N, C-alpha and C positions, 0 to 999 in steps of 0.2 A: 626497433620500431621494426613493423611490418608491413608490408605493403596491400593496397585495398585491395589488390586482384585476388589475394589470398583470404581475404575477408570477404569477399561477396562469394566467394566457392564453399566457404566454411560456414556459410548462412543457411543455406537448403538443403535437409536431409530430414529422414524420417524421426530421427531421434528430436530433432528442433521442435517439428510439427505436434509431437507428444508433449514437449514441454511446452511448446505455446499452449493446447489445448488444455492441458491441466492448469497453466495462467490464468485462463479463462474460469475455469471452473473457483479458482482462488478468487478470481475479482467479482463475481457475481452479488455475493453477499453485503459488500462493503458501502457502496451507495444506498441501499436498501434498509438500512438502520442509520444512515448516515445523510448525505445529501439529498438524495430524494425524498427522505422520509422529511426532511427539516423544508424542504418546500411545502410539502402537504400541510404540516404545522403551520408553518407561515401564514397559507391561503384561508386557514381556519382559524387564524387571528389567536394563535397561542402565544405567550408571553415570549419578549426575545433572550431573556434570562432560562426560562425552562427549555427554549431550543437551544440554548449555549450547553444547559446541563445534560441535555440526552447524546452530548460528545462521551458521556460516561458509560453507556450503553455496550461501547467498545472497547472497554478497558481489559477485556481479555486479550487483545491483541499485543496487551503490554503487561500482562503476568502468566502469558502463555508459559516460559520458560520454569515456572512451579509445579506442572504436570508432563513437561515435554521428556522428562526422564522416563515417566510409564510406557510412551510410545517408543521409546528406545530399548526397554527392557521386553514388554509384554508385545504377543501377536495374539489379535483376538479370534482369528479364525485361520482356515489352511492359505488362503490366497496371499498370505505374506506379511512380514513383520510392517512395512510401509503400506501394501497394499489394502490389508484389512482397515485398517484406521480410515484410509482416504474414501473406501466405499461406504463406511458406516455413516462418517462424515457427511457425506453428499446426499444420503439418502434422509437424514435428519434435516439436513437444511432445506430440502426441498418441502418437507409437510411444515415446517415452522416459517418457512419464508411465506407459503401459501396460507398458515391460520393466521398471520401478522395482518394479510389481506381482507380478513374478517371484521377486523375492528375499524375503529375510527378515533381520531383525535378529540373530539368534542365530549366523547362521553366514556371514552377508555383509555384516557393516557396511561393510567397507572399499568393496567394489562399490558398497554402497548410496549411499555419500559420493559416489563418483566418479560416478555416475548423477544423484545430485541436484546435482552442481557443474553439468553439463551442462544437465540441466533448468532451473537458474538462470540458465544464458546464454541459452538461448534465450528464457527469457521475458522476462530486461530486455530482449532485443532486440525482442520485440515490444513491450514497452512503449515502447523507444524512436521506432519507428513508429508505433504507436497515438497516442502523445501527441502526436507530429508532426502525424499527420493531423488530430486534434481540434483542435490550434490553427489548421492552416489551414481546415477544412473551416467553422468555425464564425465568425462576425463578432465584433469586440470586444465588440458588446452581447449575444452570446448566448454568450460565454466564461462569465460568472460560472454561469449556470444549466448551461450543458452539461458544465462541471467536477464538480458536483455529481451532475449523473444519472451521469457516469460512476462516479463511486466509488458510485452504486446500483449500475450492475452489476457493479463489482468486488465489494461486501460482499455482494451476492445469490449471487454465485459462490462464494464463502466459505463461506455460509450452508450452500449444499450439499456441498462439498468437505469442509466441517468440521462443522457441526450435524448437517446431516440423515444423511450418511456415518456419522459417528463412531456417531449413535445406532442407526444399522443393524447395525454391527458387533457381533455375540454377542446380538442382539435375539432375544426369544421368538416374534416373527409372522413375521420374514424370516432372521435367524440368517447374515446376511453375513460371509465372513471380510475377512483386510485385504487379502489379495491380489486377491479378487471386487471390493472398494472401488476398487480404484485402475484395474483394467480399466474399470469403469463411469465413472470421472471421466473418464479419457483421452478418453472419448466428448465429453464437453462442448467439447471445443476445437473439434468441428464446427458450435459455432453460430459462433462468430465467422470461421470459414472461411466459411461458407455467407454471412455479411453482408457480407465482404468481397471476396467474388465478383460482389455486386451492385451495391456501391456505387462512385459516380466516384471519379475520382481528383481530389483538389483541386487546384485551379489557383491559381498566387500571382505577384502580380507585383510587378515591382522586385525579382527575383534577382539576385546580384551578377552582374556579367558574367562574371567568373574563376570558371569551375568546375572548375579544377585542385584535386587531393586537398590540397594545401599550404594554399592558400589556404581549404579547406572547414575545416581544424584549425586555422587560425592565426586567421581573422578573427572567429568567433564569441567566442573568448577576447578577442582585441583590443578587440571591441566594447563586452563586459560589462564589462572591468577599465577601461577607459578612462570609466566610470561615477563619479559621486563617492561615495566612500563604499562603494566595491562591496564589500571585504573584510566591512564590518559587516553588510552584507547576508548575505552567508555566513554569517557566525557566527550570527547568528539562525536562518538556515536549517536550520544544524546542532543548535541547540539547543532549538528547540521543542519538539520532540516526543520528544526523547532519552530523558527518565524514563519516559516512556509506553511506548517502544520498548523499552526495557530489561526493564521489569516484563510486558510483554507475551509475551516470549521465555520466561518461564517459567511461564506460567499454564497451559499443560497440565499438566505434571508437578505443578505444585502442587496442583491438583485431583484428581491420582490419588494423591499424597502425603496428603492430608487425608482421604481414604477415599471420594469420590465414585465413581460407577459411570461405564460408558461411556455409560450411556441418561442420566443426571445431566447428565454433561457436555455429550453432543449436544443434548438439549433444551432444559436451561438455561442454560449456559453459551456454548454456540454459537446454536442456534436463537432462543432468546428474546433472547440477547445482541444477534447479528447482525439480530433486527428491530428491536432497541432503537437499535439504529446505524442502521440506516434510516433510523427516526425524527426521530432528532440530525441526518442530513445534509439531512432535510425543512426542520426545524427552522433549522437551521445555516445553509440555503441562502438560505430566506426573511429571518432578520436580516441575514446580509451584503448580500442585495438592497436593503433597506429601511438599514442602518444603516451600511453601508461595512465595507470589510474589515477595517483598523485597530480601530475599535472592538470587532469581532466577535471580532477575535484577542485582546484584551485580556480580555472576557470567557470566551471559550472555554478560553483559556492557564489561567488560575487554577482552572477548574472540573476540567480533565484534571490538575492537580497534585492537587486535593483527592482525585478521582476513585481515584486511583495508591493513594495511602496508606488509603483504603478498604479495600483487599483484606486488612490484616492482620488485619480483623473475624473471619474465617472460622479464623483462627490460635485464638482465641480460644473461639469458638461450635462448633468440630468440623462434622463433615461435615453441616450444619443446611442443609435446601433452601431456608430461605427466606433464608439469612446469603448465600449463593451469588447467589438471585435479585436481593436489595439492591444488591450491590456491582457486578454484571454490570450492572444496570439505569443506575447512576448511570454507572459507568466507560466503557460503550458509547454512550451517550445524548453524555456530555460529548466523547468522541473523536470521533464523527462530527460532531459540529457543529462541532470543530476542523479536523477532516480536511476542511469543507465549505470552510472560509475560509481554511485554508493553501493548497491547493491551487489555487482561484482567486487566492490573491495571486501564485503561483509562475508559474501561466502569463501572468497580467496582465504580469509584468516580463520577459519573453522579446520577443525581437526576429524577427518574422515570416520576417524575410531565412535565419535561422538556427536556425531552430524546434527540431529533434531534436537538435542539439549544447547549444545553451542550456539548454532544459528537461532534458536528460540531467545536466549538471553539475549543476543546481539539486536535483531528484529524486536524485541520487547524493549529493549532501551530505547531504541529508535523511534518507537511508536508511542512514548510516555506523553510527549508533547500532545501529539493529536487526540490521545485518548484519556487525558488526564488536565494539563494544564487548559487546553484549547473549553474545556468545560467550563471556565471562567471569562471565556472570550466576549460573551453578551455581557456581562458585568463590565469587561474593558471597554468594550460600545458606548454603552452607558454613561462610564465615568468619562472617556476620552472624545468620543465623539467618532466617528466612520473614518475621517480622513486621518487624525493623529493615532487612529486604531492601527492603519497600516503602516506607517512611518515608523512606529514602536516595533511592528512584528519584522519589520526591516533590519533595523537596529539589531534585533535579536541576534542575526546571521553572525555579526560580528566577533562575537567569542567561539563560535563553531569554527571561523575561520585560522583563529588563534591556535587553538587546538590542532587544527590540521597542520600547521607550521610544526608543531611539536611530535606530532606524531610522525610525518614525513622524514625531519630531522634525526628521531630516532631509528627509522627504516634506516635510512643512509648510513646511521652507524652502526647499525646490525649487518649491512651488505659490506662494509669494509673488514668488519671483523673475521666474517666468511670468507 
């Protein structure tokens, strides 16, 4: 175990600031094609099943391992292997998010879906490059803190595009409309673009001598699946946040149907909630730093399951602000803590030679629940009702904890052999 005093000393540096700002850039698009868009659609009386199906516009996040080898193999221009892809996707995201703001769910739903698919693709590609950059930019000792600080940037971007943005739509003091919100949020991509222009390209030693595209595709998979019980690791990665992701896909329309206003959703569920998630990330990273990854995953995994079930409380209380605050506080703190441990774990098991592809494989599997299975969450709500839906999502955490036991056991056996 390491002490907290060294934790605080390691937390603040120029490198961590860079990681934070790049995390912000990665977080900007997510809610603009997710929760924020779903609130807009719910206000326009779009069918709840259709809103659920819109989760599929983000499927690129779960398929990015398919084209990740291209980012490992090719450099677009002289800025460098990672930076050239980062700069390109950041500009494409700025343009496409602004274009999304010109549309309306009432008369352009099909076009909106198509634009969101492109935004998801550009965003997933930016994530591939950003994740690889962070893994290569930080040392192994800096990685746990860097993973958490990256999430800080990510969550603050979500706070702005979700909480602050939603609360401004129709507010008495600004009265921003949905179109203006998307124009404004597209400019947030300039943060990542400015940082990427100024940072150095990381230098990686020991890269494979063969740089063919075939090698870039095959070697990362071959290396990962040559590991003992690789499939157990993949099952754990898939299951750990599955219930949390499926319930999260329906939270925005849930708040609307329960009778909360845009201002309540923006200030309590988004700003207050994401602030709680930032606190959870900080506490989670401190716990990971002192107790280690596996102990932290156990604690946070159980907390995530309990917090998901707690959302059923609002079905009994109605649109009470205190009920929303209580459920959001517990859910976002536990989710933030879980993310701190989970992302550290994912980054720690990648091979530096194949950073982009292997991290893309793992993060793709981790997001399948959010981006594919959650597409059926609207149908689940129709079939079960809101409270049983949240109870079911809470129970989905149990198989993930079983897989964690097997992964932990395998890790302990490997350490004994070494």
